[in-house]
C-alpha positions as CSV (number, residue, x, y, z in Angstrom):
1,X,65.2,-69.7,72.1
2,X,61.5,-70.1,71.5
3,X,60.3,-72.4,68.8
4,X,57.4,-71.1,66.7
5,X,54.8,-73.6,65.8
6,X,53.5,-73.4,62.3
7,X,49.7,-73.3,62.1
8,X,47.9,-75.0,59.4
9,X,44.5,-73.9,58.3
10,X,42.1,-76.8,57.7
11,X,39.7,-76.4,54.7
12,X,36.5,-78.3,53.9
13,X,36.9,-81.8,52.5
14,X,35.2,-82.8,49.3
15,X,32.6,-84.9,51.2
16,X,31.7,-81.9,53.4
17,X,31.2,-79.7,50.4
18,X,29.0,-82.3,48.7
19,X,26.9,-82.5,51.9
20,X,26.4,-78.7,52.0
21,X,25.4,-78.7,48.3
22,X,23.0,-81.5,48.8
23,X,21.3,-79.7,51.7
24,X,21.0,-76.5,49.6
25,X,19.5,-78.5,46.7
26,X,17.0,-80.1,49.1
27,X,16.0,-76.7,50.5
28,X,15.5,-75.4,46.9
29,X,13.4,-78.4,46.0
30,X,11.2,-77.7,49.0
31,X,11.0,-73.9,48.5
32,X,10.8,-73.5,44.7
33,X,7.4,-75.3,44.2
34,X,5.9,-73.1,46.9
35,X,7.3,-70.0,45.3
36,X,6.0,-71.0,41.9
37,X,2.6,-71.9,43.4
38,X,2.4,-68.4,45.0
39,X,3.3,-66.8,41.7
40,X,0.6,-68.7,39.9
41,X,-2.0,-67.8,42.5
42,X,-1.1,-64.2,42.2
43,X,-1.6,-64.4,38.4
44,X,-4.9,-66.0,38.9
45,X,-6.0,-63.3,41.3
46,X,-4.8,-60.6,38.8
47,X,-6.8,-62.2,36.0
48,X,-10.0,-62.2,38.0
49,X,-9.5,-58.6,39.1
50,X,-8.6,-57.6,35.5
51,X,-11.7,-59.2,34.1
52,X,-14.0,-57.5,36.6
53,X,-12.4,-54.1,35.6
54,X,-12.9,-54.8,31.9
55,X,-16.5,-56.0,32.5
56,X,-17.2,-52.6,34.2
57,X,-15.7,-50.8,31.2
58,X,-17.8,-52.8,28.7
59,X,-21.0,-52.0,30.7
60,X,-20.2,-48.3,30.7
61,X,-19.7,-48.5,27.0
62,X,-23.0,-50.3,26.5
63,X,-24.8,-47.7,28.7
64,X,-23.5,-44.9,26.5
65,X,-23.6,-46.4,23.1
66,X,-26.5,-48.9,23.5
67,X,-24.5,-51.8,21.9
68,X,-22.1,-54.5,22.9
69,X,-18.6,-54.9,21.4
70,X,-17.9,-56.8,18.3
71,X,-16.3,-60.1,19.1
72,X,-13.8,-62.1,17.2
73,X,-16.4,-64.1,15.4
74,X,-18.6,-61.3,14.2
75,X,-15.9,-59.9,11.9
76,X,-15.8,-60.4,8.2
77,X,-18.8,-60.4,5.9
78,X,-18.1,-57.1,4.0
79,X,-19.1,-53.5,4.5
80,X,-22.8,-54.4,4.6
81,X,-22.4,-56.8,7.5
82,X,-24.1,-56.0,10.8
83,X,-20.7,-55.7,12.5
84,X,-19.4,-53.2,9.9
85,X,-22.5,-51.1,10.1
86,X,-22.2,-51.0,13.9
87,X,-18.6,-50.0,13.6
88,X,-19.5,-47.1,11.4
89,X,-22.7,-45.9,13.2
90,X,-22.0,-46.7,16.8
91,X,-18.2,-47.0,17.3
92,X,-17.2,-43.8,15.4
93,X,-15.0,-46.0,13.1
94,X,-12.5,-46.6,16.0
95,X,-10.1,-49.4,15.2
96,X,-10.2,-51.5,12.0
97,X,-13.4,-52.1,10.0
98,X,-14.7,-55.5,11.0
99,X,-15.9,-56.0,7.4
100,X,-12.4,-57.5,7.2
101,X,-11.4,-60.3,9.6
102,X,-9.7,-59.3,12.9
103,X,-6.2,-60.5,13.3
104,X,-5.9,-60.4,17.1
105,X,-8.2,-60.7,20.1
106,X,-7.2,-57.1,21.1
107,X,-9.1,-55.6,18.2
108,X,-12.5,-56.3,19.9
109,X,-11.5,-53.8,22.6
110,X,-10.4,-50.8,20.4
111,X,-13.7,-49.0,20.8
112,X,-13.1,-48.9,24.5
113,X,-10.1,-46.6,24.1
114,X,-11.4,-43.7,22.0
115,X,-12.8,-41.2,22.0
116,X,-13.9,-41.9,25.6
117,X,-11.2,-43.9,27.5
118,X,-13.3,-46.6,29.1
119,X,-10.0,-48.5,29.5
120,X,-6.7,-46.8,30.1
121,X,-4.9,-49.7,28.4
122,X,-5.8,-52.8,26.4
123,X,-6.4,-55.9,28.6
124,X,-3.6,-58.5,28.7
125,X,-4.0,-62.1,29.6
126,X,-0.9,-63.1,31.5
127,X,-1.3,-66.7,30.6
128,X,-1.6,-66.0,26.9
129,X,1.1,-66.2,24.3
130,X,0.5,-63.8,21.4
131,X,2.9,-65.6,19.1
132,X,0.8,-68.7,18.8
133,X,-2.8,-69.8,18.4
134,X,-4.4,-70.8,21.7
135,X,-6.6,-73.4,20.1
136,X,-9.4,-71.7,18.2
137,X,-7.6,-71.7,14.8
138,X,-4.3,-70.8,13.2
139,X,-5.3,-67.1,12.8
140,X,-7.0,-66.7,16.1
141,X,-4.4,-65.4,18.6
142,X,-3.4,-62.4,20.6
143,X,-2.4,-61.3,24.1
144,X,-5.9,-60.0,25.3
145,X,-8.7,-61.9,27.1
146,X,-11.1,-63.4,24.6
147,X,-14.3,-61.5,24.4
148,X,-17.5,-63.3,23.4
149,X,-21.2,-62.6,23.6
150,X,-24.7,-63.6,22.7
151,X,-25.6,-60.5,20.7
152,X,-29.1,-59.9,19.5
153,X,-27.6,-57.8,16.7
154,X,-25.9,-60.9,15.2
155,X,-28.7,-62.4,13.0
156,X,-26.9,-65.8,12.7
157,X,-28.3,-68.2,15.3
158,X,-25.3,-70.5,14.7
159,X,-23.0,-67.8,16.1
160,X,-24.6,-67.9,19.6
161,X,-21.7,-67.9,22.0
162,X,-19.4,-68.0,19.0
163,X,-17.8,-71.4,19.3
164,X,-17.2,-71.3,23.1
165,X,-18.5,-74.9,23.4
166,X,-19.1,-74.9,27.1
167,X,-21.7,-72.1,26.7
168,X,-23.5,-73.5,23.7
169,X,-27.0,-74.9,24.3
170,X,-25.8,-78.5,24.8
171,X,-27.6,-80.9,27.2
172,X,-24.6,-83.2,27.4
173,X,-22.4,-80.4,28.6
174,X,-25.1,-79.0,30.9
175,X,-25.5,-82.4,32.6
176,X,-21.8,-83.2,32.8
177,X,-20.4,-79.8,33.7
178,X,-23.4,-77.8,34.8
179,X,-23.1,-75.5,31.7
180,X,-25.4,-72.6,31.4
181,X,-25.6,-70.9,28.0
182,X,-25.2,-67.2,27.7
183,X,-28.4,-65.2,28.0
184,X,-29.3,-62.8,25.1
185,X,-27.2,-59.7,25.4
186,X,-24.9,-61.4,27.9
187,X,-21.1,-61.2,27.3
188,X,-18.2,-63.1,28.6
189,X,-14.4,-62.8,28.9
190,X,-12.2,-65.8,28.7
191,X,-8.6,-66.3,29.8
192,X,-6.7,-69.4,28.6
193,X,-5.8,-70.2,32.2
194,X,-2.7,-71.7,33.7
195,X,-2.5,-74.5,31.1
196,X,-2.3,-71.7,28.4
197,X,-4.6,-73.3,25.8
198,X,-8.3,-73.1,25.0
199,X,-9.0,-76.1,26.9
200,X,-8.8,-79.7,26.3
201,X,-10.1,-82.3,28.7
202,X,-9.6,-86.0,28.7
203,X,-12.7,-86.4,26.5
204,X,-11.4,-83.9,23.9
205,X,-11.4,-80.2,23.3
206,X,-14.0,-78.0,25.1
207,X,-13.7,-74.3,24.5
208,X,-14.3,-72.6,27.8
209,X,-14.3,-75.6,30.1
210,X,-14.1,-73.8,33.5
211,X,-10.9,-73.8,35.5
212,X,-11.1,-74.8,39.1
213,X,-8.1,-74.3,41.5
214,X,-9.5,-77.2,43.6
215,X,-8.2,-79.5,40.8
216,X,-4.7,-78.0,41.3
217,X,-3.4,-74.6,40.5
218,X,-2.1,-75.7,37.1
219,X,-5.0,-77.8,36.2
220,X,-6.9,-77.8,32.9
221,X,-9.6,-75.2,32.3
222,X,-10.2,-71.6,31.2
223,X,-11.0,-68.7,33.5
224,X,-14.3,-67.1,32.5
225,X,-16.0,-63.9,33.5
226,X,-19.7,-63.5,32.7
227,X,-21.6,-60.2,32.8
228,X,-24.6,-61.9,34.4
229,X,-22.4,-62.8,37.4
230,X,-23.1,-66.5,36.9
231,X,-19.9,-68.4,37.7
232,X,-17.9,-69.5,34.7
């Protein structure tokens, strides 16, 4: 009579399982930062490409209409304001009358959508959060890139560059950061950048302080496009 031997299956011990889990966590810790870094670089590349496309649309609009857009700081002032007159006479009353203050950054771009579609859709800053102010003020928010210009049709010299500090004529900023103020009739587009705020540096808040990936992908700074082609 043959005796059958009972076979016992051997499972993993608790220590072996802990070792496997530890190895998996180590691999995740190595791979995840590289994955997130690649995602961030892709967003940065998309922002730069998107800004160039918007810049082209604005130039086409300017060629046809002979004027720039109305930026977020030219609104208000009533129906007799230069912005409101431009809206009626040049923009075909597209969008909301800038006699009343704009509520979001997107409103600057409405004239690019109708009657001629210079843009197929409104620009979106992937780093922006439309639910909160990005640093200009409590009511200054939106999901779009921030449009600003040095418009000859704005008679108020104090509005040059409209509060984007880095581009104001300021010798201190020019010496420290190599700032170059906008030329007359030059416009710019600003993304809040990977840090998601209109920027603050260690010395305080500077609107438009240029972002540089050489300081780290997630470093402080705002991504800027200028119509003159001068680096932001």
